[in-house]
N, C-alpha and C positions, 0 to 999 in steps of 0.2 A: 662764902669767902668774901672778904671785904674788898673795896675798890682799890685800884692800883695806887701805889705811892712810889716814892723815890728813897733810896738809901744814900745817905751822905757820909763820906769817910774823910777824916782829917788825919793824915799820917804825920806824927810829930817825932821828935828825937827821943822822947821818953815814954810816949804812949800814943795809941790810935784811938780816936774818938769816932763812934758810929752813931748815926741818928736816922730816925724815920722821918721823912719830910712829906707833908701833905697839907694841901690847902693853905700854903703860905706860912706854915709853922713847923718847927721841928718838935716832934713828939718824944717818943721814947729815946733815951740816950744810953750807950754803953761805952765802956772803955777797956782796952787791952793794953797791957804793958808791952812796949816794943820788944823787949828782950824775950818775951814769951810767944811771939807771933810765929805761927806755922800756918800752912793752909788749913789744917784741921781745926786749930783754935779760932782762926778768923771766920771760917765757914760756920762753925758751931755758934759763935757769937752773933753772926748775922741771922741765922735761923732762929735762935732764941729771941732776938730783938724783934724780928719781924712777925713771929708768931703765925697767925693766919693771914696777915696782910700780904697782898700780892704786890711784889716789887716789880715796877715797869722800868725804872731808870736808875742810874747810879751817877753820883758826882764825887770825884776823888781829888784831894788837895794834899800836897806833900811839901814839907819844908826840909826834908832830909836831902843833903847834897849827894850827888852822884859819887860813887867810889871809883 
């Protein structure tokens, strides 16, 4: 298994971007359309993006206003 990394998530109005952050750089990047987001789609996207990389931390940002 590879060393620990962070997952960074940017929740926008039309899509959510996911990235693996390690050693000061964002490596792999994925995107999910906001309308398609469910727990299942987001967790599957994270697992696919991370592969065998161990995720130790997460950072989340959102521009979506509270309803």
